[in-house]
All heavy atoms as an XYZ file, in Angstrom:
684
protein
N      12.807    -59.194    114.019
C      13.646    -58.157    113.536
C      14.505    -57.742    114.740
O      14.082    -57.446    115.830
C      12.758    -56.987    113.133
C      13.539    -55.732    112.755
S      12.521    -54.292    112.332
C      11.861    -54.752    110.744
N      15.828    -57.674    114.430
C      16.804    -57.408    115.480
C      16.847    -55.837    115.677
O      16.286    -55.046    114.928
N      17.588    -55.507    116.724
C      17.711    -54.048    117.091
C      18.412    -53.269    115.970
O      17.988    -52.164    115.646
C      18.535    -53.957    118.363
O      18.769    -52.621    118.692
N      19.434    -53.850    115.357
C      20.145    -53.128    114.339
C      19.269    -52.973    113.065
O      19.273    -51.905    112.479
C      21.471    -53.864    113.947
C      22.305    -53.100    112.959
C      22.765    -51.737    113.424
O      23.118    -51.575    114.608
N      22.826    -50.742    112.549
N      18.525    -53.980    112.752
C      17.669    -53.890    111.575
C      16.589    -52.857    111.805
O      16.237    -52.096    110.947
C      17.013    -55.282    111.299
C      17.948    -56.292    110.794
C      17.249    -57.679    110.724
O      16.289    -57.942    111.538
O      17.658    -58.450    109.917
N      16.083    -52.772    113.073
C      15.061    -51.781    113.393
C      15.600    -50.326    113.195
O      15.000    -49.482    112.637
C      14.554    -51.978    114.837
C      13.605    -50.898    115.209
C      12.303    -50.921    114.846
C      13.987    -49.869    116.067
C      11.424    -49.956    115.189
C      13.155    -48.862    116.441
C      11.812    -48.917    116.013
N      16.872    -50.116    113.743
C      17.484    -48.783    113.615
C      17.811    -48.483    112.134
O      17.628    -47.307    111.721
C      18.751    -48.710    114.455
C      18.428    -48.649    115.940
N      17.825    -47.595    116.510
C      18.692    -49.527    116.912
C      17.696    -47.776    117.813
N      18.221    -48.989    118.075
N      18.239    -49.428    111.387
C      18.466    -49.208    109.973
C      17.102    -48.824    109.215
O      17.152    -47.911    108.450
C      19.020    -50.475    109.284
C      20.442    -50.781    109.734
O      21.088    -49.864    110.348
O      20.883    -51.883    109.529
N      16.052    -49.544    109.541
C      14.747    -49.204    108.957
C      14.340    -47.823    109.384
O      13.844    -47.028    108.573
C      13.735    -50.241    109.341
C      12.296    -49.977    108.845
C      12.296    -50.024    107.347
C      11.305    -51.032    109.413
N      14.565    -47.419    110.674
C      14.138    -46.149    111.134
C      14.939    -45.067    110.431
O      14.411    -44.028    110.051
C      14.406    -46.066    112.656
N      16.289    -45.332    110.246
C      17.127    -44.373    109.526
C      16.639    -44.134    108.051
O      16.582    -42.990    107.573
C      18.591    -44.781    109.533
C      19.194    -44.608    110.937
O      18.677    -43.867    111.758
N      20.264    -45.327    111.234
N      16.343    -45.252    107.409
C      15.901    -45.142    106.044
C      14.559    -44.482    105.975
O      14.359    -43.600    105.158
C      15.747    -46.628    105.374
C      15.032    -46.511    104.025
C      17.149    -47.223    105.220
N      13.692    -44.779    106.861
C      12.382    -44.074    106.968
C      12.520    -42.619    107.185
O      11.909    -41.757    106.472
C      11.500    -44.706    108.028
O      11.359    -46.147    107.766
C      10.087    -44.092    108.062
N      13.375    -42.249    108.189
C      13.565    -40.872    108.432
C      14.215    -40.089    107.205
O      13.835    -39.009    106.912
C      14.427    -40.662    109.720
C      14.442    -39.279    110.190
C      14.968    -39.162    111.592
O      15.503    -40.124    112.158
N      14.807    -38.010    112.181
N      15.079    -40.788    106.533
C      15.750    -40.159    105.361
C      14.650    -39.925    104.258
O      14.671    -38.853    103.639
C      16.840    -41.025    104.848
N      13.783    -40.873    104.099
C      12.725    -40.671    103.115
C      11.779    -39.562    103.539
O      11.343    -38.767    102.676
C      11.904    -42.052    102.976
C      12.772    -43.101    102.267
S      11.935    -44.703    102.256
C      10.597    -44.326    101.145
N      11.473    -39.499    104.834
C      10.608    -38.380    105.293
C      11.249    -37.032    104.987
O      10.616    -36.117    104.502
C      10.328    -38.560    106.807
C       9.377    -39.732    107.021
C       9.722    -37.269    107.424
C       9.200    -40.137    108.453
N      12.587    -36.897    105.273
C      13.264    -35.605    105.054
C      13.368    -35.280    103.600
O      13.229    -34.121    103.147
C      14.680    -35.654    105.702
C      14.520    -35.349    107.163
C      14.831    -36.202    108.193
C      14.117    -34.120    107.786
N      14.537    -35.650    109.382
C      14.141    -34.303    109.160
C      13.653    -32.940    107.289
C      13.790    -33.337    110.086
C      13.308    -31.933    108.263
C      13.330    -32.174    109.559
N      13.485    -36.356    102.718
C      13.436    -36.047    101.275
C      12.049    -35.513    100.919
O      11.916    -34.640    100.038
C      13.751    -37.346    100.504
C      15.230    -37.734    100.491
C      15.467    -38.953     99.678
C      16.838    -39.402     99.724
N      17.138    -40.632     98.949
N      11.023    -36.056    101.507
C       9.665    -35.557    101.202
C       9.474    -34.208    101.696
O       8.834    -33.351    101.004
N      10.002    -33.850    102.920
C       9.924    -32.508    103.435
C      10.656    -31.519    102.461
O      10.123    -30.470    102.210
C      10.527    -32.446    104.860
C      10.677    -30.992    105.311
C       9.606    -33.238    105.831
N      11.826    -31.917    102.012
C      12.593    -31.048    101.085
C      11.773    -30.866     99.799
O      11.758    -29.798     99.230
C      13.930    -31.648    100.799
N      11.133    -31.904     99.269
C      10.409    -31.818     98.032
C       9.196    -30.867     98.258
O       8.871    -30.084     97.344
C       9.923    -33.254     97.599
N       8.526    -30.979     99.394
C       7.377    -30.113     99.661
C       7.829    -28.694     99.811
O       7.215    -27.756     99.299
C       6.626    -30.584    100.932
C       5.634    -29.550    101.366
C       5.925    -31.872    100.626
N       8.948    -28.456    100.420
C       9.506    -27.142    100.589
C       9.865    -26.475     99.234
O       9.498    -25.338     98.944
C      10.779    -27.153    101.463
O      10.431    -27.681    102.752
C      11.268    -25.753    101.657
N      10.507    -27.276     98.362
C      10.780    -26.847     96.986
C       9.529    -26.534     96.239
O       9.424    -25.499     95.523
C      11.649    -27.868     96.266
C      13.064    -27.864     96.599
C      13.867    -28.699     95.605
N      13.389    -30.077     95.504
C      13.772    -31.120     96.295
N      14.677    -30.940     97.221
N      13.310    -32.281     96.038
N       8.503    -27.358     96.392
C       7.215    -27.153     95.720
C       6.574    -25.853     96.162
O       6.070    -25.041     95.370
C       6.279    -28.317     95.911
N       6.615    -25.608     97.496
C       5.984    -24.360     98.009
C       6.820    -23.116     97.541
O       6.174    -22.098     97.179
C       6.016    -24.344     99.562
C       5.040    -25.276    100.163
C       5.048    -25.273    101.658
N       3.988    -26.070    102.199
C       3.879    -26.391    103.444
N       4.743    -25.893    104.326
N       2.878    -27.160    103.876
N       8.097    -23.171     97.414
C       8.866    -22.116     96.858
C       8.498    -21.867     95.435
O       8.284    -20.681     95.018
C      10.389    -22.360     97.058
C      10.766    -22.324     98.526
C      11.201    -21.393     96.252
C      12.175    -22.779     98.900
N       8.394    -22.930     94.665
C       8.037    -22.842     93.237
C       6.630    -22.200     93.097
O       6.378    -21.353     92.247
C       8.039    -24.184     92.587
C       9.413    -24.656     92.334
O      10.426    -23.894     92.418
O       9.563    -25.941     92.039
N       5.681    -22.573     93.971
C       4.324    -22.056     93.915
C       4.356    -20.541     94.223
O       3.745    -19.789     93.534
C       3.431    -22.850     94.796
C       3.126    -24.243     94.293
C       2.125    -22.035     95.088
C       2.441    -25.181     95.276
N       5.141    -20.191     95.255
C       5.233    -18.782     95.612
C       5.842    -17.935     94.501
O       5.410    -16.822     94.173
C       6.061    -18.587     96.881
N       6.902    -18.469     93.835
C       7.530    -17.807     92.697
C       6.502    -17.648     91.568
O       6.473    -16.644     90.880
C       8.792    -18.467     92.261
C       9.902    -18.332     93.263
C      11.141    -19.179     92.865
O      11.035    -20.159     92.086
N      12.276    -18.766     93.396
N       5.743    -18.737     91.329
C       4.709    -18.627     90.244
C       3.661    -17.615     90.542
O       3.288    -16.835     89.593
C       4.083    -20.021     90.101
O       5.029    -20.964     89.812
C       2.979    -20.008     89.026
N       3.290    -17.475     91.815
C       2.283    -16.435     92.151
C       2.897    -15.043     91.956
O       2.201    -14.188     91.439
C       1.848    -16.602     93.664
C       0.962    -17.727     93.909
N      -0.314    -17.777     93.391
C       1.087    -18.847     94.645
C      -0.923    -18.849     93.744
N      -0.053    -19.526     94.491
N       4.184    -14.818     92.306
C       4.785    -13.569     92.047
C       4.902    -13.255     90.616
O       4.596    -12.096     90.169
C       6.200    -13.501     92.715
C       6.253    -13.469     94.206
C       7.731    -13.607     94.657
C       5.617    -12.175     94.716
N       5.278    -14.210     89.786
C       5.336    -13.986     88.347
C       4.011    -13.695     87.748
O       3.835    -12.780     86.908
C       5.945    -15.240     87.635
C       7.487    -15.394     87.872
C       7.906    -16.745     87.280
C       8.229    -14.296     87.181
N       2.964    -14.346     88.281
C       1.565    -14.160     87.743
C       1.181    -12.717     88.115
O       0.562    -11.945     87.264
C       0.655    -15.122     88.332
C      -0.753    -14.995     87.757
C      -1.792    -15.898     88.368
N      -1.254    -17.263     88.573
C      -1.649    -18.005     89.571
N      -2.482    -17.642     90.517
N      -1.179    -19.267     89.757
N       1.440    -12.246     89.287
C       1.102    -10.906     89.703
C       1.875     -9.848     88.878
O       1.290     -8.847     88.399
C       1.399    -10.660     91.214
C       0.883     -9.329     91.725
C      -0.569     -9.127     91.592
O      -1.287    -10.154     91.694
O      -0.952     -8.013     91.392
N       3.157    -10.069     88.590
C       3.968     -9.154     87.798
C       3.410     -9.119     86.355
O       3.323     -8.076     85.799
C       5.413     -9.593     87.752
C       6.119     -9.343     89.068
C       7.537     -9.875     89.104
O       7.999    -10.396     88.040
O       8.173     -9.868     90.195
N       3.049    -10.249     85.868
C       2.451    -10.361     84.492
C       1.142     -9.580     84.433
O       0.889     -8.852     83.523
C       2.240    -11.805     84.099
O       3.447    -12.534     84.141
C       1.661    -11.901     82.669
N       0.302     -9.751     85.451
C      -0.972     -9.031     85.483
C      -0.723     -7.523     85.543
O      -1.400     -6.743     84.831
C      -1.770     -9.421     86.769
C      -3.129     -8.845     86.838
C      -3.882     -9.320     88.054
N      -4.062    -10.783     88.078
C      -3.811    -11.562     89.071
N      -3.498    -11.033     90.251
N      -4.020    -12.840     88.919
N       0.224     -7.118     86.355
C       0.552     -5.613     86.369
C       1.035     -5.082     85.049
O       0.636     -4.060     84.567
C       1.566     -5.350     87.467
C       0.982     -5.504     88.921
C       2.089     -5.372     89.945
O       3.223     -4.976     89.615
O       1.777     -5.683     91.094
N       1.895     -5.887     84.381
C       2.441     -5.504     83.061
C       1.320     -5.415     82.045
O       1.290     -4.511     81.227
C       3.530     -6.417     82.614
C       4.882     -6.338     83.314
C       5.788     -7.469     82.899
C       5.533     -5.000     83.023
N       0.373     -6.397     82.105
C      -0.695     -6.398     81.162
C      -1.609     -5.148     81.397
O      -2.048     -4.549     80.446
C      -1.473     -7.687     81.360
C      -2.510     -7.941     80.271
C      -3.228     -9.279     80.439
N      -2.379    -10.351     80.453
C      -2.367    -11.387     81.393
N      -3.296    -11.458     82.345
N      -1.526    -12.397     81.317
N      -1.869     -4.818     82.657
C      -2.655     -3.614     82.940
C      -1.968     -2.341     82.457
O      -2.620     -1.468     81.910
C      -2.921     -3.530     84.403
C      -3.957     -4.520     84.995
C      -4.021     -4.407     86.517
C      -5.320     -4.270     84.381
N      -0.636     -2.286     82.691
C       0.136     -1.145     82.185
C       0.048     -1.004     80.685
O      -0.111      0.109     80.133
C       1.588     -1.181     82.627
C       1.773     -0.783     84.061
C       3.265     -0.569     84.339
N       3.596     -1.127     85.561
C       4.701     -1.604     85.959
N       5.729     -1.606     85.116
N       4.940     -2.151     87.126
N       0.176     -2.141     80.016
C       0.114     -2.133     78.532
C      -1.284     -1.722     78.072
O      -1.417     -0.889     77.097
C       0.419     -3.479     77.981
N      -2.297     -2.166     78.734
C      -3.705     -1.769     78.367
C      -3.881     -0.295     78.616
O      -4.493      0.382     77.791
C      -4.655     -2.541     79.199
C      -6.111     -2.271     78.837
C      -7.036     -3.172     79.670
O      -6.670     -4.035     80.445
N      -8.348     -3.012     79.450
N      -3.382      0.207     79.767
C      -3.489      1.652     79.956
C      -2.753      2.476     78.938
O      -3.247      3.522     78.513
C      -2.941      1.946     81.375
C      -3.766      1.482     82.549
C      -3.185      1.593     83.915
O      -1.982      2.082     83.966
O      -3.835      1.195     84.852
N      -1.552      1.983     78.539
C      -0.783      2.707     77.506
C      -1.558      2.698     76.166
O      -1.589      3.734     75.480
C       0.522      2.016     77.325
N      -2.149      1.580     75.846
C      -2.974      1.508     74.668
C      -4.176      2.495     74.709
O      -4.457      3.162     73.726
C      -3.504      0.100     74.375
C      -2.501     -0.841     73.748
C      -3.138     -2.111     73.220
N      -3.847     -2.852     74.268
C      -3.239     -3.699     75.098
N      -2.016     -3.987     74.939
N      -4.024     -4.362     75.965
N      -4.797      2.528     75.873
C      -5.874      3.469     76.035
C      -5.450      4.888     75.828
O      -6.118      5.665     75.171
C      -6.552      3.220     77.444
O      -6.996      1.881     77.507
C      -7.721      4.157     77.626
N      -4.336      5.194     76.465
C      -3.780      6.580     76.340
C      -3.433      6.929     74.928
O      -3.787      7.956     74.403
C      -2.561      6.743     77.258
C      -2.854      7.142     78.633
C      -1.611      7.669     79.394
N      -0.490      6.701     79.279
C      -0.264      5.734     80.140
N      -1.110      5.457     81.117
N       0.739      4.916     79.928
N      -2.805      5.957     74.263
C      -2.389      6.222     72.879
C      -3.628      6.347     72.015
O      -3.686      7.167     71.069
C      -1.476      5.151     72.314
O      -2.115      3.900     72.221
N      -4.704      5.593     72.223
C      -5.920      5.699     71.461
C      -6.539      7.070     71.734
O      -7.068      7.769     70.861
C      -6.879      4.581     71.781
C      -6.495      3.235     71.316
C      -7.331      2.098     71.828
O      -8.220      2.333     72.674
O      -7.042      0.936     71.458
N      -6.486      7.462     73.057
C      -7.037      8.832     73.330
C      -6.300      9.929     72.588
O      -6.860     10.888     72.071
C      -7.014      9.057     74.832
N      -4.952      9.752     72.535
C      -4.080     10.778     71.859
C      -4.412     10.721     70.380
O      -4.438     11.789     69.743
C      -2.601     10.478     72.035
C      -2.092     10.699     73.453
C      -1.137      9.898     74.013
C      -2.600     11.806     74.247
C      -0.720     10.104     75.302
C      -2.156     11.972     75.544
C      -1.217     11.158     76.054
O      -0.722     11.357     77.335
N      -4.649      9.517     69.801
C      -5.002      9.425     68.370
C      -6.339     10.127     68.108
O      -6.486     10.826     67.114
C      -5.043      7.973     67.972
N      -7.310      9.939     68.999
C      -8.585     10.619     68.819
C      -8.448     12.110     68.879
O      -8.972     12.855     68.072
C      -9.617     10.119     69.803
C     -10.860     10.928     69.913
C      -9.944      8.615     69.619
N      -7.646     12.580     69.885
C      -7.447     14.011     70.017
C      -6.752     14.588     68.800
O      -7.060     15.654     68.251
C      -6.554     14.339     71.237
C      -7.294     14.182     72.504
C      -6.461     14.619     73.712
N      -7.030     14.089     74.932
C      -6.270     13.581     75.865
N      -5.008     13.441     75.768
N      -6.872     13.073     76.960
N      -5.784     13.826     68.232
C      -5.075     14.303     67.047
C      -6.026     14.305     65.840
O      -5.957     15.271     65.059
C      -3.896     13.374     66.774
N      -6.904     13.319     65.741
C      -7.857     13.293     64.646
C      -8.856     14.459     64.748
O      -9.181     15.161     63.768
C      -8.613     11.947     64.644
N      -9.240     14.784     65.983
C     -10.192     15.928     66.215
C      -9.511     17.189     65.830
O     -10.062     18.079     65.179
C     -10.702     15.857     67.647
C     -11.421     17.210     68.001
C     -11.686     14.718     67.894
N      -8.206     17.349     66.281
C      -7.438     18.556     65.944
C      -7.278     18.730     64.454
O      -7.416     19.810     63.931
C      -6.119     18.531     66.730
N      -7.020     17.603     63.817
C      -6.819     17.622     62.319
C      -8.129     18.017     61.691
O      -8.088     18.882     60.722
C      -6.364     16.274     61.814
N      -9.251     17.520     62.150
C     -10.547     17.824     61.535
C     -10.858     19.272     61.797
O     -11.344     20.013     60.932
C     -11.643     16.937     62.155
C     -12.992     17.212     61.634
C     -13.211     16.819     60.147
O     -12.387     16.055     59.622
O     -14.099     17.357     59.566
N     -10.561     19.838     63.027
C     -10.832     21.242     63.256
C      -9.931     22.161     62.354
O     -10.391     23.153     61.836
C     -10.468     21.538     64.737
C     -11.544     21.107     65.667
C     -11.145     21.471     67.090
N     -12.177     21.029     68.025
C     -11.944     20.887     69.349
N     -10.774     21.231     69.820
N     -12.875     20.487     70.117
N      -8.634     21.708     62.167
C      -7.826     22.472     61.299
C      -8.312     22.474     59.912
O      -8.251     23.493     59.183
C      -6.370     21.916     61.338
N      -8.831     21.317     59.394
C      -9.381     21.225     58.060
C     -10.622     22.117     57.942
O     -10.795     22.851     56.961
C      -9.723     19.779     57.806
C     -10.334     19.537     56.456
N      -9.587     19.642     55.315
C     -11.559     19.259     56.065
C     -10.446     19.420     54.240
N     -11.642     19.189     54.666
N     -11.483     22.044     58.941
C     -12.666     22.934     58.876
C     -12.328     24.412     58.892
O     -12.897     25.219     58.198
C     -13.606     22.628     60.030
C     -14.292     21.277     59.978
C     -15.032     20.955     61.244
C     -15.221     21.130     58.769
N     -11.265     24.772     59.743
C     -10.803     26.137     59.760
C     -10.267     26.562     58.428
O     -10.498     27.706     57.985
C      -9.805     26.316     60.889
N      -9.503     25.693     57.758
C      -8.918     25.999     56.470
C     -10.035     26.192     55.457
O      -9.979     27.125     54.577
C      -7.979     24.911     56.060
N     -11.083     25.411     55.541
C     -12.216     25.542     54.612
C     -12.894     26.874     54.829
O     -13.249     27.596     53.881
C     -13.264     24.384     54.769
C     -12.822     23.126     54.150
C     -13.930     22.078     54.299
O     -14.995     22.371     54.826
O     -13.686     20.886     53.877
N     -13.114     27.218     56.063
C     -13.774     28.492     56.401
C     -12.967     29.691     55.900
O     -13.475     30.589     55.272
C     -13.943     28.606     57.937
C     -14.698     29.815     58.288
C     -15.993     30.068     58.291
C     -14.076     31.015     58.827
N     -16.264     31.340     58.731
C     -15.105     31.990     59.058
C     -12.798     31.411     59.024
C     -14.854     33.267     59.536
C     -12.477     32.666     59.502
C     -13.575     33.559     59.738
N     -11.629     29.625     56.101
C     -10.781     30.686     55.598
C     -10.818     30.796     54.096
O     -10.942     31.856     53.538
C      -9.263     30.466     56.109
C      -8.295     31.390     55.394
C      -9.211     30.664     57.624
N     -10.828     29.636     53.431
C     -10.932     29.621     52.002
C     -12.246     30.207     51.496
O     -12.306     30.965     50.467
C     -10.761     28.233     51.483
N     -13.399     29.864     52.193
C     -14.672     30.431     51.803
C     -14.716     31.944     52.031
O     -15.242     32.655     51.183
C     -15.795     29.745     52.612
C     -16.035     28.312     52.128
C     -17.174     27.758     52.845
N     -17.353     26.360     52.487
C     -18.116     25.475     53.118
N     -18.701     25.835     54.224
N     -18.188     24.247     52.704
N     -14.214     32.378     53.134
C     -14.139     33.757     53.449
C     -13.291     34.552     52.392
O     -13.708     35.611     51.857
C     -13.664     34.082     54.874
C     -13.388     35.580     55.102
C     -14.684     33.574     55.876
N     -12.188     33.977     52.059
C     -11.321     34.552     51.051
C     -11.989     34.626     49.663
O     -11.679     35.554     48.939
C      -9.973     33.853     51.051
N     -12.829     33.629     49.402
C     -13.439     33.532     48.070
C     -14.640     34.448     47.930
O     -15.126     34.638     46.813
C     -13.820     32.120     47.783
N     -15.127     35.026     49.001
C     -16.294     35.911     48.950
C     -15.922     37.130     48.167
O     -14.861     37.686     48.251
C     -16.777     36.336     50.325
C     -17.465     35.208     51.082
C     -17.966     35.760     52.381
N     -18.395     34.688     53.210
C     -18.524     34.826     54.543
N     -18.198     35.994     55.161
N     -18.929     33.822     55.293
N     -16.904     37.633     47.402
C     -16.601     38.903     46.756
C     -16.537     40.012     47.748
O     -17.266     40.055     48.757
C     -17.797     39.103     45.812
C     -18.821     38.148     46.254
C     -18.228     37.141     47.094
N     -15.595     40.909     47.604
C     -15.347     41.990     48.466
C     -16.333     43.113     48.172
O     -16.688     43.380     47.027
C     -13.949     42.461     48.405
C     -12.971     41.346     48.802
C     -11.677     41.918     49.122
N     -10.754     40.878     49.482
C     -10.207     40.717     50.676
N     -10.443     41.599     51.562
N      -9.441     39.739     50.865
N     -16.761     43.785     49.139
C     -17.659     44.916     49.011
C     -16.759     46.112     48.574
O     -15.663     46.249     49.092
C     -18.423     45.201     50.275
C     -19.394     44.146     50.713
C     -19.992     44.519     52.116
C     -20.531     43.983     49.693
N     -17.271     47.019     47.711
C     -16.523     48.171     47.326
C     -16.334     49.061     48.527
O     -17.228     49.257     49.350
C     -17.274     48.820     46.241
C     -18.573     48.081     46.072
C     -18.556     46.887     46.981
N     -15.209     49.638     48.621
C     -14.938     50.563     49.744
C     -15.386     51.899     49.540
O     -15.661     52.443     48.555
C     -13.391     50.573     50.022
């Protein structure tokens, strides 16, 4: 192998190495972006779960309030239906 052939082979080899370095760098960037997206998705999922929990709590409170109002209305109706004592 002559000197020029050796240098040509070295240049081709170095070019292939740099292509590999660029590919690895792109892969690392993609992996980092994927990790960020996964973390953002996890945070959004937790926020949605918290919102569901809050809305369920509000629904329970509303149901309890409605039940109390219903019981109060029944009590008022019963009191109103009692015979009045003569004055």
